[in-house]
N, CA, C and O atoms as a GROMACS GRO file, in nm:
protein
  564
    1UNK      N    1   0.293   1.041  -2.053
    1UNK     CA    2   0.311   0.908  -1.984
    1UNK      C    3   0.250   0.786  -2.068
    1UNK      O    4   0.141   0.789  -2.124
    2UNK      N    5   0.341   0.675  -2.068
    2UNK     CA    6   0.302   0.570  -2.141
    2UNK      C    7   0.179   0.491  -2.105
    2UNK      O    8   0.153   0.474  -1.986
    3UNK      N    9   0.104   0.443  -2.197
    3UNK     CA   10   0.011   0.332  -2.163
    3UNK      C   11   0.074   0.214  -2.140
    3UNK      O   12   0.167   0.173  -2.210
    4UNK      N   13   0.018   0.143  -2.022
    4UNK     CA   14   0.073   0.018  -1.987
    4UNK      C   15  -0.022  -0.097  -2.030
    4UNK      O   16  -0.143  -0.094  -2.004
    5UNK      N   17   0.038  -0.199  -2.095
    5UNK     CA   18  -0.028  -0.319  -2.140
    5UNK      C   19   0.053  -0.443  -2.083
    5UNK      O   20   0.169  -0.443  -2.043
    6UNK      N   21  -0.031  -0.543  -2.089
    6UNK     CA   22   0.042  -0.685  -2.052
    6UNK      C   23  -0.018  -0.779  -2.160
    6UNK      O   24  -0.121  -0.757  -2.224
    7UNK      N   25   0.071  -0.895  -2.172
    7UNK     CA   26   0.048  -0.992  -2.284
    7UNK      C   27   0.097  -1.125  -2.209
    7UNK      O   28   0.195  -1.119  -2.135
    8UNK      N   29   0.037  -1.228  -2.226
    8UNK     CA   30   0.061  -1.355  -2.176
    8UNK      C   31   0.064  -1.474  -2.263
    8UNK      O   32  -0.039  -1.519  -2.312
    9UNK      N   33   0.188  -1.529  -2.284
    9UNK     CA   34   0.218  -1.651  -2.366
    9UNK      C   35   0.162  -1.770  -2.288
    9UNK      O   36   0.225  -1.813  -2.192
   10UNK      N   37   0.048  -1.823  -2.327
   10UNK     CA   38  -0.007  -1.950  -2.258
   10UNK      C   39   0.019  -2.080  -2.336
   10UNK      O   40  -0.041  -2.111  -2.438
   11UNK      N   41   0.106  -2.145  -2.283
   11UNK     CA   42   0.146  -2.290  -2.333
   11UNK      C   43   0.060  -2.406  -2.277
   11UNK      O   44   0.008  -2.400  -2.166
   12UNK      N   45   0.050  -2.507  -2.358
   12UNK     CA   46  -0.016  -2.616  -2.309
   12UNK      C   47   0.077  -2.709  -2.229
   12UNK      O   48   0.196  -2.687  -2.252
   13UNK      N   49   0.051  -2.809  -2.139
   13UNK     CA   50   0.157  -2.876  -2.066
   13UNK      C   51   0.262  -2.932  -2.122
   13UNK      O   52   0.371  -2.928  -2.064
   14UNK      N   53   0.248  -2.998  -2.251
   14UNK     CA   54   0.341  -3.055  -2.325
   14UNK      C   55   0.427  -2.954  -2.425
   14UNK      O   56   0.512  -2.996  -2.504
   15UNK      N   57   0.394  -2.827  -2.410
   15UNK     CA   58   0.466  -2.722  -2.469
   15UNK      C   59   0.451  -2.733  -2.639
   15UNK      O   60   0.523  -2.665  -2.712
   16UNK      N   61   0.363  -2.814  -2.685
   16UNK     CA   62   0.334  -2.819  -2.824
   16UNK      C   63   0.224  -2.718  -2.874
   16UNK      O   64   0.212  -2.698  -2.995
   17UNK      N   65   0.155  -2.662  -2.794
   17UNK     CA   66   0.059  -2.552  -2.839
   17UNK      C   67   0.055  -2.434  -2.761
   17UNK      O   68   0.101  -2.437  -2.647
   18UNK      N   69   0.003  -2.326  -2.811
   18UNK     CA   70  -0.001  -2.189  -2.749
   18UNK      C   71  -0.154  -2.154  -2.772
   18UNK      O   72  -0.221  -2.190  -2.869
   19UNK      N   73  -0.194  -2.080  -2.669
   19UNK     CA   74  -0.336  -2.017  -2.696
   19UNK      C   75  -0.321  -1.872  -2.746
   19UNK      O   76  -0.269  -1.784  -2.677
   20UNK      N   77  -0.368  -1.856  -2.865
   20UNK     CA   78  -0.382  -1.720  -2.923
   20UNK      C   79  -0.508  -1.677  -2.970
   20UNK      O   80  -0.585  -1.762  -3.016
   21UNK      N   81  -0.544  -1.554  -2.964
   21UNK     CA   82  -0.678  -1.491  -2.997
   21UNK      C   83  -0.672  -1.427  -3.123
   21UNK      O   84  -0.592  -1.334  -3.141
   22UNK      N   85  -0.770  -1.478  -3.238
   22UNK     CA   86  -0.785  -1.404  -3.373
   22UNK      C   87  -0.858  -1.290  -3.342
   22UNK      O   88  -0.976  -1.305  -3.311
   23UNK      N   89  -0.805  -1.172  -3.344
   23UNK     CA   90  -0.882  -1.053  -3.307
   23UNK      C   91  -1.013  -1.031  -3.399
   23UNK      O   92  -1.005  -1.057  -3.519
   24UNK      N   93  -1.134  -0.983  -3.342
   24UNK     CA   94  -1.262  -0.999  -3.388
   24UNK      C   95  -1.272  -0.846  -3.483
   24UNK      O   96  -1.218  -0.742  -3.446
   25UNK      N   97  -1.335  -0.858  -3.583
   25UNK     CA   98  -1.360  -0.765  -3.688
   25UNK      C   99  -1.386  -0.631  -3.588
   25UNK      O  100  -1.443  -0.646  -3.480
   26UNK      N  101  -1.344  -0.511  -3.629
   26UNK     CA  102  -1.366  -0.396  -3.554
   26UNK      C  103  -1.270  -0.361  -3.448
   26UNK      O  104  -1.271  -0.250  -3.395
   27UNK      N  105  -1.181  -0.462  -3.415
   27UNK     CA  106  -1.086  -0.445  -3.307
   27UNK      C  107  -0.960  -0.402  -3.380
   27UNK      O  108  -0.952  -0.423  -3.501
   28UNK      N  109  -0.846  -0.334  -3.301
   28UNK     CA  110  -0.721  -0.314  -3.375
   28UNK      C  111  -0.650  -0.446  -3.390
   28UNK      O  112  -0.640  -0.538  -3.308
   29UNK      N  113  -0.604  -0.436  -3.507
   29UNK     CA  114  -0.525  -0.569  -3.557
   29UNK      C  115  -0.638  -0.692  -3.601
   29UNK      O  116  -0.611  -0.812  -3.596
   30UNK      N  117  -0.755  -0.641  -3.641
   30UNK     CA  118  -0.868  -0.754  -3.666
   30UNK      C  119  -0.817  -0.852  -3.756
   30UNK      O  120  -0.746  -0.817  -3.850
   31UNK      N  121  -0.848  -0.974  -3.734
   31UNK     CA  122  -0.793  -1.085  -3.820
   31UNK      C  123  -0.665  -1.148  -3.775
   31UNK      O  124  -0.638  -1.266  -3.802
   32UNK      N  125  -0.587  -1.069  -3.708
   32UNK     CA  126  -0.452  -1.120  -3.665
   32UNK      C  127  -0.458  -1.193  -3.534
   32UNK      O  128  -0.554  -1.182  -3.458
   33UNK      N  129  -0.352  -1.267  -3.509
   33UNK     CA  130  -0.341  -1.341  -3.401
   33UNK      C  131  -0.257  -1.262  -3.280
   33UNK      O  132  -0.154  -1.199  -3.306
   34UNK      N  133  -0.309  -1.272  -3.150
   34UNK     CA  134  -0.237  -1.199  -3.061
   34UNK      C  135  -0.244  -1.284  -2.930
   34UNK      O  136  -0.331  -1.370  -2.923
   35UNK      N  137  -0.166  -1.268  -2.839
   35UNK     CA  138  -0.167  -1.332  -2.693
   35UNK      C  139  -0.277  -1.268  -2.625
   35UNK      O  140  -0.321  -1.161  -2.666
   36UNK      N  141  -0.329  -1.329  -2.518
   36UNK     CA  142  -0.422  -1.273  -2.429
   36UNK      C  143  -0.366  -1.172  -2.355
   36UNK      O  144  -0.246  -1.178  -2.327
   37UNK      N  145  -0.440  -1.070  -2.315
   37UNK     CA  146  -0.384  -0.959  -2.233
   37UNK      C  147  -0.446  -0.834  -2.260
   37UNK      O  148  -0.546  -0.836  -2.332
   38UNK      N  149  -0.406  -0.730  -2.217
   38UNK     CA  150  -0.472  -0.592  -2.237
   38UNK      C  151  -0.416  -0.481  -2.148
   38UNK      O  152  -0.307  -0.498  -2.093
   39UNK      N  153  -0.485  -0.366  -2.130
   39UNK     CA  154  -0.440  -0.252  -2.069
   39UNK      C  155  -0.461  -0.259  -1.903
   39UNK      O  156  -0.564  -0.298  -1.848
   40UNK      N  157  -0.354  -0.219  -1.844
   40UNK     CA  158  -0.355  -0.218  -1.693
   40UNK      C  159  -0.459  -0.101  -1.645
   40UNK      O  160  -0.472   0.007  -1.704
   41UNK      N  161  -0.523  -0.135  -1.540
   41UNK     CA  162  -0.617  -0.048  -1.479
   41UNK      C  163  -0.530   0.046  -1.375
   41UNK      O  164  -0.419   0.012  -1.336
   42UNK      N  165  -0.591   0.163  -1.338
   42UNK     CA  166  -0.522   0.229  -1.246
   42UNK      C  167  -0.476   0.177  -1.114
   42UNK      O  168  -0.557   0.116  -1.045
   43UNK      N  169  -0.356   0.194  -1.074
   43UNK     CA  170  -0.297   0.128  -0.962
   43UNK      C  171  -0.278  -0.018  -0.963
   43UNK      O  172  -0.240  -0.072  -0.859
   44UNK      N  173  -0.300  -0.085  -1.064
   44UNK     CA  174  -0.294  -0.226  -1.073
   44UNK      C  175  -0.146  -0.262  -1.127
   44UNK      O  176  -0.082  -0.198  -1.211
   45UNK      N  177  -0.105  -0.378  -1.061
   45UNK     CA  178   0.038  -0.423  -1.126
   45UNK      C  179   0.024  -0.497  -1.234
   45UNK      O  180  -0.082  -0.554  -1.260
   46UNK      N  181   0.133  -0.505  -1.309
   46UNK     CA  182   0.142  -0.568  -1.431
   46UNK      C  183   0.095  -0.717  -1.413
   46UNK      O  184   0.024  -0.765  -1.501
   47UNK      N  185   0.131  -0.796  -1.300
   47UNK     CA  186   0.123  -0.922  -1.275
   47UNK      C  187  -0.048  -0.941  -1.237
   47UNK      O  188  -0.116  -1.040  -1.267
   48UNK      N  189  -0.088  -0.842  -1.178
   48UNK     CA  190  -0.235  -0.852  -1.154
   48UNK      C  191  -0.315  -0.815  -1.255
   48UNK      O  192  -0.428  -0.865  -1.254
   49UNK      N  193  -0.282  -0.730  -1.357
   49UNK     CA  194  -0.344  -0.699  -1.474
   49UNK      C  195  -0.335  -0.836  -1.574
   49UNK      O  196  -0.422  -0.868  -1.654
   50UNK      N  197  -0.238  -0.893  -1.555
   50UNK     CA  198  -0.235  -1.025  -1.658
   50UNK      C  199  -0.324  -1.128  -1.609
   50UNK      O  200  -0.393  -1.190  -1.689
   51UNK      N  201  -0.330  -1.153  -1.485
   51UNK     CA  202  -0.414  -1.248  -1.404
   51UNK      C  203  -0.561  -1.223  -1.446
   51UNK      O  204  -0.630  -1.313  -1.492
   52UNK      N  205  -0.614  -1.076  -1.423
   52UNK     CA  206  -0.743  -1.031  -1.462
   52UNK      C  207  -0.762  -1.043  -1.612
   52UNK      O  208  -0.865  -1.098  -1.651
   53UNK      N  209  -0.686  -1.003  -1.692
   53UNK     CA  210  -0.715  -1.000  -1.828
   53UNK      C  211  -0.738  -1.128  -1.897
   53UNK      O  212  -0.824  -1.139  -1.984
   54UNK      N  213  -0.655  -1.236  -1.854
   54UNK     CA  214  -0.676  -1.380  -1.878
   54UNK      C  215  -0.794  -1.424  -1.834
   54UNK      O  216  -0.859  -1.491  -1.914
   55UNK      N  217  -0.837  -1.405  -1.732
   55UNK     CA  218  -0.959  -1.438  -1.665
   55UNK      C  219  -1.082  -1.389  -1.737
   55UNK      O  220  -1.183  -1.458  -1.754
   56UNK      N  221  -1.063  -1.245  -1.782
   56UNK     CA  222  -1.178  -1.182  -1.860
   56UNK      C  223  -1.177  -1.228  -1.982
   56UNK      O  224  -1.287  -1.252  -2.032
   57UNK      N  225  -1.063  -1.250  -2.054
   57UNK     CA  226  -1.055  -1.286  -2.206
   57UNK      C  227  -1.082  -1.417  -2.218
   57UNK      O  228  -1.112  -1.458  -2.330
   58UNK      N  229  -1.078  -1.510  -2.106
   58UNK     CA  230  -1.120  -1.663  -2.124
   58UNK      C  231  -1.255  -1.684  -2.088
   58UNK      O  232  -1.300  -1.798  -2.088
   59UNK      N  233  -1.322  -1.589  -2.059
   59UNK     CA  234  -1.475  -1.590  -2.035
   59UNK      C  235  -1.478  -1.652  -1.888
   59UNK      O  236  -1.566  -1.730  -1.853
   60UNK      N  237  -1.372  -1.608  -1.801
   60UNK     CA  238  -1.374  -1.667  -1.670
   60UNK      C  239  -1.346  -1.817  -1.647
   60UNK      O  240  -1.371  -1.871  -1.540
   61UNK      N  241  -1.285  -1.890  -1.769
   61UNK     CA  242  -1.244  -2.022  -1.771
   61UNK      C  243  -1.106  -2.048  -1.726
   61UNK      O  244  -1.074  -2.157  -1.679
   62UNK      N  245  -1.025  -1.954  -1.739
   62UNK     CA  246  -0.881  -1.970  -1.707
   62UNK      C  247  -0.849  -1.877  -1.594
   62UNK      O  248  -0.874  -1.757  -1.606
   63UNK      N  249  -0.789  -1.932  -1.470
   63UNK     CA  250  -0.757  -1.851  -1.354
   63UNK      C  251  -0.608  -1.878  -1.332
   63UNK      O  252  -0.573  -1.987  -1.287
   64UNK      N  253  -0.523  -1.788  -1.360
   64UNK     CA  254  -0.377  -1.789  -1.337
   64UNK      C  255  -0.351  -1.766  -1.177
   64UNK      O  256  -0.432  -1.704  -1.107
   65UNK      N  257  -0.241  -1.816  -1.134
   65UNK     CA  258  -0.213  -1.774  -0.997
   65UNK      C  259  -0.081  -1.713  -0.988
   65UNK      O  260  -0.055  -1.624  -0.906
   66UNK      N  261   0.014  -1.766  -1.084
   66UNK     CA  262   0.137  -1.700  -1.083
   66UNK      C  263   0.220  -1.712  -1.221
   66UNK      O  264   0.306  -1.796  -1.248
   67UNK      N  265   0.171  -1.608  -1.300
   67UNK     CA  266   0.230  -1.613  -1.432
   67UNK      C  267   0.377  -1.554  -1.418
   67UNK      O  268   0.396  -1.454  -1.349
   68UNK      N  269   0.468  -1.611  -1.477
   68UNK     CA  270   0.611  -1.560  -1.487
   68UNK      C  271   0.623  -1.446  -1.565
   68UNK      O  272   0.561  -1.434  -1.670
   69UNK      N  273   0.705  -1.353  -1.516
   69UNK     CA  274   0.740  -1.221  -1.587
   69UNK      C  275   0.855  -1.263  -1.683
   69UNK      O  276   0.955  -1.328  -1.651
   70UNK      N  277   0.827  -1.218  -1.798
   70UNK     CA  278   0.950  -1.240  -1.906
   70UNK      C  279   1.036  -1.109  -1.917
   70UNK      O  280   1.157  -1.107  -1.894
   71UNK      N  281   0.950  -0.983  -1.960
   71UNK     CA  282   1.022  -0.875  -1.999
   71UNK      C  283   0.918  -0.773  -1.989
   71UNK      O  284   0.797  -0.795  -1.991
   72UNK      N  285   0.981  -0.647  -1.976
   72UNK     CA  286   0.907  -0.528  -1.981
   72UNK      C  287   0.976  -0.440  -2.095
   72UNK      O  288   1.095  -0.412  -2.089
   73UNK      N  289   0.890  -0.398  -2.202
   73UNK     CA  290   0.968  -0.318  -2.307
   73UNK      C  291   0.869  -0.200  -2.324
   73UNK      O  292   0.746  -0.201  -2.317
   74UNK      N  293   0.961  -0.091  -2.349
   74UNK     CA  294   0.908   0.046  -2.370
   74UNK      C  295   0.911   0.080  -2.531
   74UNK      O  296   1.013   0.064  -2.598
   75UNK      N  297   0.802   0.123  -2.580
   75UNK     CA  298   0.785   0.163  -2.708
   75UNK      C  299   0.769   0.320  -2.723
   75UNK      O  300   0.656   0.365  -2.703
   76UNK      N  301   0.863   0.401  -2.755
   76UNK     CA  302   0.858   0.533  -2.747
   76UNK      C  303   0.797   0.617  -2.878
   76UNK      O  304   0.853   0.708  -2.939
   77UNK      N  305   0.675   0.562  -2.902
   77UNK     CA  306   0.591   0.601  -3.007
   77UNK      C  307   0.550   0.742  -2.978
   77UNK      O  308   0.590   0.795  -2.874
   78UNK      N  309   0.461   0.815  -3.078
   78UNK     CA  310   0.391   0.938  -3.034
   78UNK      C  311   0.316   0.929  -2.924
   78UNK      O  312   0.305   1.025  -2.847
   79UNK      N  313   0.251   0.803  -2.901
   79UNK     CA  314   0.170   0.788  -2.782
   79UNK      C  315   0.228   0.659  -2.719
   79UNK      O  316   0.180   0.548  -2.744
   80UNK      N  317   0.336   0.678  -2.632
   80UNK     CA  318   0.430   0.586  -2.563
   80UNK      C  319   0.344   0.469  -2.516
   80UNK      O  320   0.230   0.486  -2.471
   81UNK      N  321   0.409   0.331  -2.529
   81UNK     CA  322   0.352   0.217  -2.478
   81UNK      C  323   0.447   0.143  -2.394
   81UNK      O  324   0.562   0.131  -2.436
   82UNK      N  325   0.414   0.087  -2.273
   82UNK     CA  326   0.500  -0.014  -2.196
   82UNK      C  327   0.425  -0.140  -2.206
   82UNK      O  328   0.306  -0.153  -2.179
   83UNK      N  329   0.512  -0.241  -2.251
   83UNK     CA  330   0.438  -0.394  -2.266
   83UNK      C  331   0.507  -0.476  -2.160
   83UNK      O  332   0.629  -0.488  -2.162
   84UNK      N  333   0.427  -0.535  -2.063
   84UNK     CA  334   0.478  -0.631  -1.976
   84UNK      C  335   0.436  -0.773  -2.028
   84UNK      O  336   0.317  -0.800  -2.047
   85UNK      N  337   0.529  -0.856  -2.049
   85UNK     CA  338   0.523  -0.996  -2.116
   85UNK      C  339   0.525  -1.084  -2.006
   85UNK      O  340   0.613  -1.070  -1.921
   86UNK      N  341   0.428  -1.187  -1.994
   86UNK     CA  342   0.434  -1.286  -1.899
   86UNK      C  343   0.414  -1.429  -1.984
   86UNK      O  344   0.389  -1.427  -2.105
   87UNK      N  345   0.426  -1.544  -1.913
   87UNK     CA  346   0.397  -1.656  -1.956
   87UNK      C  347   0.334  -1.759  -1.846
   87UNK      O  348   0.346  -1.732  -1.726
   88UNK      N  349   0.271  -1.869  -1.887
   88UNK     CA  350   0.218  -1.972  -1.797
   88UNK      C  351   0.198  -2.093  -1.868
   88UNK      O  352   0.168  -2.082  -1.987
   89UNK      N  353   0.208  -2.215  -1.815
   89UNK     CA  354   0.164  -2.320  -1.864
   89UNK      C  355   0.048  -2.386  -1.802
   89UNK      O  356   0.042  -2.415  -1.683
   90UNK      N  357  -0.044  -2.409  -1.888
   90UNK     CA  358  -0.185  -2.443  -1.830
   90UNK      C  359  -0.229  -2.574  -1.916
   90UNK      O  360  -0.169  -2.614  -2.016
   91UNK      N  361  -0.341  -2.630  -1.860
   91UNK     CA  362  -0.419  -2.724  -1.935
   91UNK      C  363  -0.492  -2.662  -2.033
   91UNK      O  364  -0.529  -2.545  -2.024
   92UNK      N  365  -0.518  -2.742  -2.139
   92UNK     CA  366  -0.590  -2.680  -2.264
   92UNK      C  367  -0.736  -2.683  -2.237
   92UNK      O  368  -0.795  -2.787  -2.208
   93UNK      N  369  -0.801  -2.552  -2.248
   93UNK     CA  370  -0.932  -2.522  -2.229
   93UNK      C  371  -0.978  -2.466  -2.351
   93UNK      O  372  -0.911  -2.383  -2.413
   94UNK      N  373  -1.112  -2.516  -2.398
   94UNK     CA  374  -1.186  -2.462  -2.524
   94UNK      C  375  -1.258  -2.326  -2.472
   94UNK      O  376  -1.329  -2.321  -2.372
   95UNK      N  377  -1.230  -2.225  -2.550
   95UNK     CA  378  -1.296  -2.095  -2.509
   95UNK      C  379  -1.407  -2.054  -2.598
   95UNK      O  380  -1.398  -2.085  -2.717
   96UNK      N  381  -1.498  -1.997  -2.562
   96UNK     CA  382  -1.606  -1.964  -2.647
   96UNK      C  383  -1.573  -1.839  -2.704
   96UNK      O  384  -1.494  -1.764  -2.647
   97UNK      N  385  -1.630  -1.807  -2.820
   97UNK     CA  386  -1.603  -1.672  -2.887
   97UNK      C  387  -1.656  -1.546  -2.805
   97UNK      O  388  -1.770  -1.543  -2.759
   98UNK      N  389  -1.564  -1.444  -2.790
   98UNK     CA  390  -1.607  -1.337  -2.713
   98UNK      C  391  -1.591  -1.195  -2.781
   98UNK      O  392  -1.566  -1.189  -2.902
   99UNK      N  393  -1.602  -1.092  -2.712
   99UNK     CA  394  -1.587  -0.958  -2.789
   99UNK      C  395  -1.445  -0.936  -2.867
   99UNK      O  396  -1.430  -0.877  -2.974
  100UNK      N  397  -1.342  -0.999  -2.784
  100UNK     CA  398  -1.216  -0.972  -2.830
  100UNK      C  399  -1.176  -1.075  -2.961
  100UNK      O  400  -1.077  -1.051  -3.031
  101UNK      N  401  -1.252  -1.174  -2.982
  101UNK     CA  402  -1.230  -1.267  -3.093
  101UNK      C  403  -1.242  -1.405  -3.052
  101UNK      O  404  -1.304  -1.443  -2.953
  102UNK      N  405  -1.167  -1.492  -3.149
  102UNK     CA  406  -1.190  -1.642  -3.109
  102UNK      C  407  -1.053  -1.692  -3.085
  102UNK      O  408  -0.959  -1.669  -3.161
  103UNK      N  409  -1.046  -1.761  -2.976
  103UNK     CA  410  -0.907  -1.834  -2.930
  103UNK      C  411  -0.898  -1.946  -2.998
  103UNK      O  412  -1.000  -2.006  -3.030
  104UNK      N  413  -0.762  -1.994  -3.033
  104UNK     CA  414  -0.729  -2.105  -3.068
  104UNK      C  415  -0.606  -2.156  -3.000
  104UNK      O  416  -0.519  -2.077  -2.961
  105UNK      N  417  -0.593  -2.300  -2.983
  105UNK     CA  418  -0.482  -2.363  -2.950
  105UNK      C  419  -0.405  -2.395  -3.076
  105UNK      O  420  -0.445  -2.483  -3.152
  106UNK      N  421  -0.294  -2.326  -3.099
  106UNK     CA  422  -0.222  -2.351  -3.247
  106UNK      C  423  -0.092  -2.389  -3.197
  106UNK      O  424  -0.043  -2.353  -3.091
  107UNK      N  425  -0.032  -2.480  -3.302
  107UNK     CA  426   0.093  -2.524  -3.272
  107UNK      C  427   0.203  -2.428  -3.250
  107UNK      O  428   0.223  -2.333  -3.325
  108UNK      N  429   0.289  -2.459  -3.126
  108UNK     CA  430   0.385  -2.356  -3.092
  108UNK      C  431   0.475  -2.301  -3.195
  108UNK      O  432   0.523  -2.188  -3.184
  109UNK      N  433   0.504  -2.390  -3.311
  109UNK     CA  434   0.573  -2.332  -3.420
  109UNK      C  435   0.528  -2.222  -3.484
  109UNK      O  436   0.604  -2.141  -3.535
  110UNK      N  437   0.382  -2.211  -3.485
  110UNK     CA  438   0.319  -2.101  -3.554
  110UNK      C  439   0.362  -1.978  -3.489
  110UNK      O  440   0.381  -1.880  -3.561
  111UNK      N  441   0.381  -1.966  -3.357
  111UNK     CA  442   0.406  -1.838  -3.279
  111UNK      C  443   0.557  -1.831  -3.284
  111UNK      O  444   0.613  -1.722  -3.288
  112UNK      N  445   0.619  -1.936  -3.284
  112UNK     CA  446   0.781  -1.917  -3.289
  112UNK      C  447   0.835  -1.862  -3.432
  112UNK      O  448   0.947  -1.813  -3.443
  113UNK      N  449   0.746  -1.875  -3.541
  113UNK     CA  450   0.786  -1.812  -3.657
  113UNK      C  451   0.795  -1.654  -3.662
  113UNK      O  452   0.695  -1.586  -3.684
  114UNK      N  453   0.919  -1.603  -3.640
  114UNK     CA  454   0.943  -1.455  -3.626
  114UNK      C  455   0.896  -1.392  -3.746
  114UNK      O  456   0.876  -1.271  -3.733
  115UNK      N  457   0.870  -1.444  -3.868
  115UNK     CA  458   0.844  -1.386  -3.978
  115UNK      C  459   0.693  -1.396  -4.001
  115UNK      O  460   0.645  -1.337  -4.098
  116UNK      N  461   0.612  -1.469  -3.917
  116UNK     CA  462   0.465  -1.486  -3.935
  116UNK      C  463   0.391  -1.354  -3.937
  116UNK      O  464   0.379  -1.283  -3.837
  117UNK      N  465   0.341  -1.324  -4.056
  117UNK     CA  466   0.266  -1.177  -4.072
  117UNK      C  467   0.119  -1.199  -4.019
  117UNK      O  468   0.034  -1.112  -4.040
  118UNK      N  469   0.091  -1.308  -3.953
  118UNK     CA  470  -0.044  -1.320  -3.912
  118UNK      C  471  -0.044  -1.290  -3.762
  118UNK      O  472  -0.150  -1.288  -3.700
  119UNK      N  473   0.070  -1.267  -3.705
  119UNK     CA  474   0.078  -1.243  -3.552
  119UNK      C  475   0.103  -1.091  -3.538
  119UNK      O  476   0.182  -1.032  -3.612
  120UNK      N  477   0.034  -1.032  -3.443
  120UNK     CA  478   0.065  -0.899  -3.410
  120UNK      C  479   0.192  -0.895  -3.352
  120UNK      O  480   0.240  -0.990  -3.291
  121UNK      N  481   0.257  -0.769  -3.371
  121UNK     CA  482   0.383  -0.730  -3.278
  121UNK      C  483   0.515  -0.750  -3.343
  121UNK      O  484   0.618  -0.751  -3.277
  122UNK      N  485   0.514  -0.766  -3.477
  122UNK     CA  486   0.643  -0.771  -3.553
  122UNK      C  487   0.751  -0.854  -3.479
  122UNK      O  488   0.863  -0.806  -3.459
  123UNK      N  489   0.718  -0.972  -3.441
  123UNK     CA  490   0.809  -1.086  -3.388
  123UNK      C  491   0.825  -1.079  -3.236
  123UNK      O  492   0.890  -1.162  -3.173
  124UNK      N  493   0.755  -0.962  -3.174
  124UNK     CA  494   0.763  -0.965  -3.043
  124UNK      C  495   0.721  -1.098  -2.972
  124UNK      O  496   0.792  -1.165  -2.897
  125UNK      N  497   0.592  -1.122  -3.008
  125UNK     CA  498   0.540  -1.264  -2.940
  125UNK      C  499   0.617  -1.386  -2.968
  125UNK      O  500   0.607  -1.484  -2.895
  126UNK      N  501   0.699  -1.384  -3.078
  126UNK     CA  502   0.785  -1.505  -3.103
  126UNK      C  503   0.889  -1.494  -3.032
  126UNK      O  504   0.937  -1.603  -2.999
  127UNK      N  505   0.959  -1.380  -2.986
  127UNK     CA  506   1.056  -1.376  -2.900
  127UNK      C  507   1.023  -1.400  -2.769
  127UNK      O  508   1.100  -1.459  -2.692
  128UNK      N  509   0.901  -1.354  -2.732
  128UNK     CA  510   0.840  -1.385  -2.573
  128UNK      C  511   0.832  -1.535  -2.570
  128UNK      O  512   0.883  -1.591  -2.473
  129UNK      N  513   0.768  -1.615  -2.672
  129UNK     CA  514   0.736  -1.743  -2.665
  129UNK      C  515   0.881  -1.830  -2.661
  129UNK      O  516   0.891  -1.934  -2.596
  130UNK      N  517   0.976  -1.782  -2.730
  130UNK     CA  518   1.103  -1.842  -2.717
  130UNK      C  519   1.169  -1.817  -2.584
  130UNK      O  520   1.236  -1.908  -2.536
  131UNK      N  521   1.159  -1.711  -2.526
  131UNK     CA  522   1.196  -1.688  -2.379
  131UNK      C  523   1.132  -1.771  -2.284
  131UNK      O  524   1.197  -1.828  -2.197
  132UNK      N  525   0.986  -1.784  -2.295
  132UNK     CA  526   0.904  -1.859  -2.217
  132UNK      C  527   0.958  -2.024  -2.219
  132UNK      O  528   0.980  -2.088  -2.116
  133UNK      N  529   0.970  -2.067  -2.331
  133UNK     CA  530   1.024  -2.216  -2.350
  133UNK      C  531   1.145  -2.227  -2.278
  133UNK      O  532   1.152  -2.313  -2.190
  134UNK      N  533   1.253  -2.142  -2.304
  134UNK     CA  534   1.374  -2.142  -2.253
  134UNK      C  535   1.364  -2.143  -2.098
  134UNK      O  536   1.419  -2.232  -2.034
  135UNK      N  537   1.298  -2.050  -2.041
  135UNK     CA  538   1.279  -2.042  -1.896
  135UNK      C  539   1.220  -2.168  -1.839
  135UNK      O  540   1.276  -2.222  -1.743
  136UNK      N  541   1.102  -2.224  -1.896
  136UNK     CA  542   1.030  -2.320  -1.842
  136UNK      C  543   1.134  -2.451  -1.833
  136UNK      O  544   1.148  -2.522  -1.733
  137UNK      N  545   1.199  -2.466  -1.954
  137UNK     CA  546   1.290  -2.594  -1.975
  137UNK      C  547   1.402  -2.574  -1.866
  137UNK      O  548   1.441  -2.676  -1.810
  138UNK      N  549   1.456  -2.459  -1.831
  138UNK     CA  550   1.554  -2.441  -1.735
  138UNK      C  551   1.500  -2.466  -1.596
  138UNK      O  552   1.568  -2.526  -1.514
  139UNK      N  553   1.387  -2.422  -1.570
  139UNK     CA  554   1.313  -2.434  -1.437
  139UNK      C  555   1.305  -2.586  -1.412
  139UNK      O  556   1.327  -2.622  -1.296
  140UNK      N  557   1.277  -2.679  -1.503
  140UNK     CA  558   1.270  -2.828  -1.499
  140UNK      C  559   1.419  -2.883  -1.454
  140UNK      O  560   1.425  -2.988  -1.390
  141UNK      N  561   1.509  -2.827  -1.480
  141UNK     CA  562   1.631  -2.890  -1.463
  141UNK      C  563   1.667  -2.881  -1.292
  141UNK      O  564   1.771  -2.930  -1.249
   0.00000   0.00000   0.00000
């Protein structure tokens, strides 16, 4: 059975920055940037996991109410993984360092660079960010 994870692309209100966490030493992908998120708990929906993970990884400073689901991707590795991607547009909040790492508001272009080797996921987060921007802009029409 696949392990279930969620990740959330968090954009600021003018869409010029995205909140990424630089993974702490000793963590998987230490030193690299990732979106906030984590593992789903037993009987937890992906959306509820996204809301909980953002709240936990933001030291309880960010409360999402309705993150938008972007995609669910299945990775058939030796230990299969299912990744549920979401996004939301929020006010910029400065987050304290925590056990996961240090969070930074970085230019959206940093995440949109599909070849950026400093980002976890081999371009997946770039793809999700692009999807989020397209969805958000279409919702404004």
